[in-house]
N, C-alpha and C positions, 0 to 999 in steps of 0.2 A: 175570500173568507167563507163565502157561501159554499164553495166546492169542498173545502176542508170539512165544514159542518156536515154536508151531505154524505161525504165519505165516512165520517165517524158514525153517523146515524145508520148507514148501511151496514157498517161493521158490527154495530150493536145487535142488529137482528141476526147476524151470523154467529155471534158468540152467546146467544141466548141459552141459558142453562148453566153456563160457566160463570159462577158468581164473581170470581176474581177478575175475569176479563170484562164482565159487565161493569164492575166498579171502575176499572181502569178507563173504559170508554166514557163512562159518566164523568170522570175527572177531566178527560180531554174535552168533552162538551162544555164543562164549566169554564175551563181555561179559554176556550174559543169565545164564550160569552164575555169573559173579562177583556180579552183582546179587542173584541168588537166595541166594548164600551170605551176603551182607550183610543182606538183608531178613529172611530166615527167623528168625534169632535175635531180631531186633527185635520180631517179632510176639508173642514170649512175654514181653516185658518188662511 
């Protein structure tokens, strides 16, 4: 999960200036956060 987030953050710096791409990457980062919130408790079951 951390690698996916790192890749998305790296991509965000590459698309700086393109509002549509930045928005898409922000959406991906939000979804990564949501997945993390779902997966983290499951690891302790």
